[in-house]
N, C-alpha and C positions, 0 to 999 in steps of 0.2 A: 206478807203483804206484797202485792204485785207492783213493781215499779213501772210507771207509764213512760214510754219512750217519748221524748220531746219531739215536736214537729221540726224537721229541718228540710230546707229546700235544696240541698246540694251535698255532694261529697267532694271535698277540695282535691282537684287533680290539676295542679298548675302545669301548663305547657310552657314552652320556651317563649320568652318575651323578646320580640325583635327590637332592634335599636330604635326604629321609628315608633313602635308602641311604647317603649320605655320613655322616649322623649315626650310623647303625648301625655303619658301619665304624670310626668314631672311638670310640664309647662301648661297643660290645658285643663287639668283637674281644678285649679283655682277658678277657671272661667266657666266651665260647664259641669263641674262636680258639685255634689252636695255632701256636707259633713253632718251626719246624723248621730247624735248622741242621746239626748233625752228631749222629751217634749214633742208636740205635734207639728208637722210641717205645715207651713203656710204657702199654698200654691201661688197665690197672688203675689206674694213677696218673692218667691223663688223665680217665677217666670216673668214678673213685672207686668202682669195683666190678669184679667179674669177670662178664662177659656175652659172648655171641656178638657179634662185631664185623663189620660190613659196610662195604665201601668203596664210596662213591658217587662216580663219576668224571664230571666235567663236568655238574654238576647244573643248569645253566641259571639260571633265576630261583628255583629252590629249592622250588617248590610240591610236586613229587612227593616229594622227599626229606622235606620237613616232614610230608606226609601219611603216608608210610610210617612215619616215626619215631613219629608220634602214635598210629598203629594198633598199633604193636609196641613198647610201652614196655619189654619184656623184652630187647630188643636194643639195641646201640649202633651209631651210624652216624658214620663218619669221612668227611666230605664235602669233596671236593677240586675246586676251580675256580680259574681264573686271572683271570676277568673281574670287575672290581670291582662293576658293577651287580648281578650275580647274587649275589656274596658278601654285599653289603649287604642284598639282599632276603632271603636265607636267614637271616642274623643277626636281622633284624627279625622274621621269622615265628617263629623259635625263641624269641625273647623273648616275643612276644605270645601264643604258644600254651603258654608255660610248659614247654617241652621241656627235659629234662635229659640226653637221650641222643643229642645231636648235638654234634659238634665240627667246626669248619670250618678248613680249611687252604687258603690262597691261594698256590698253588705248582704248578709242573708236576708232575703225578702220576708221571712217569717218574723224576724225581729222588727222589721219596719211595720208589718201589719199589726203586730201585737202592741207596739209602743209609739209608732211615729205617724200614723195616718189618721186624720179625722174620720169619724163615721160618715157614711154616705157621701164620700167626696170624689169618687171615681166614676167617670162616664163609661169606662170599659177596662177590661184586663185581657192582655194577649199572652198566651203561653204557647209558643210555637216550637214544636219538635223538642219537647223535654226528654231528658235521658230516659230511654225505655226500660233500662235494667231488665234485659230479656230473660235472664235466668230466674226460674220460679222462686228460688230461695232469696233473691234480691228484690222481689216485688214490693216488699215493705219499704224499700228506699224510694219508691216512686213518689214524685211530687204530688200528684193529684190523688188525694185521699179525702175521705169525708170531712175530717177536722179542718183540713186546709181549705177546702171549698167553703165551709161554713165561715171561716175567718175572712175569706175574700168577700163573701156576701155582706158582711158587716160594713164593708167600706164602699160597696157599690151604691150608687144612687138608684132609686126606683126607675126601672126602664133601662138601666145600665146592663152591659153584657159581659160574659166571660167567653172567650174564644180560645179553644185549644185545637192544635193540629198535630198529627203524628203520622208517621209512615209505618207504624207497627199496628197491624190490625187488632191483635189481642189487647194492646194498650188502649186502642180506640174504643174497644168494647167496654173496657173497665171505665174509661173516662165517661162514656155515655151513661153507664149505669150509676156512677157516682153523682154526676150532675142531675140525673133524673130522680135520684133519691133525696136531693136537697129540696126541701119544701118551699124555699124562697125563690126557686128558679123554675122557669118554664122553657121548653125547647122551642127554638125558632123554626125547626124543621120536624119532619116526622121522625127521622132518626138522625142521620148525618146531614150536614148542610152543604150546599154547593160552596166552593171556595169564594168568599166575599171578594169583591173587586179590590178592596183596600189591602188585602194580603198578597204581596207580589210572590211570584214563583222564584225560588232560589235556583242557582245553577245545579246544586245537588238534587233538588226536587225534579227539575226538568230532565236531568239525566235518568233518574229513577223512573219517571213516567214513560220515557222512551223505551226503557227496558221492561215495561209492563208492571212496575211496582205501584201499589196503591198509596194514596194519601187521604186521610180522613179528617174532616173539619167538624168540630162539635161547638155549636154556638147556642148558649142559653141566655135568657134575659131575666133580670130580677123583677119580680112581680111588683 
């Protein structure tokens, strides 16, 4: 009997946590963090209001998530990341910028999707520059696979979107194919979408564009 590999959204590779990040983890998690164990999250309770809620998956060091939340105070952002340096960094930025529309969860997003989110509760999902796992033998570790996308669709409102961006063309082609094969989704573009105004350019991305490197945005909406 074949054993099915469970969906996982990450491989844990903890980097060094700076003193500032460690302090943020210790002091700001009670203010901006979410403790998820069992049961469905109540966004109105978590954010203290009713607003469109977007899921930020694998936010890295948090600069993009903080910038989006600052520019769109009418929206709420549930930011999920497993790596402590990034979690500490986003907590610190959230406090420094006085943002009230970010909540941070340090956990595997698949567990959240499977057990913690109400159906059709998200206005959108952002997956910006996921680990490309460039070696062919590691492609099975990539986050964006058919089962994962189907799981995301379960929690999207009708008309809600999934937006992925990558600077690896071969991964972009895979993402486009996976999204296109999901019958609940429809492409917002012919193939790749222009970068939406809400996604800021990172310093890394700007440097890559100056060097002639490509970036591909894939944006699909739920029917």
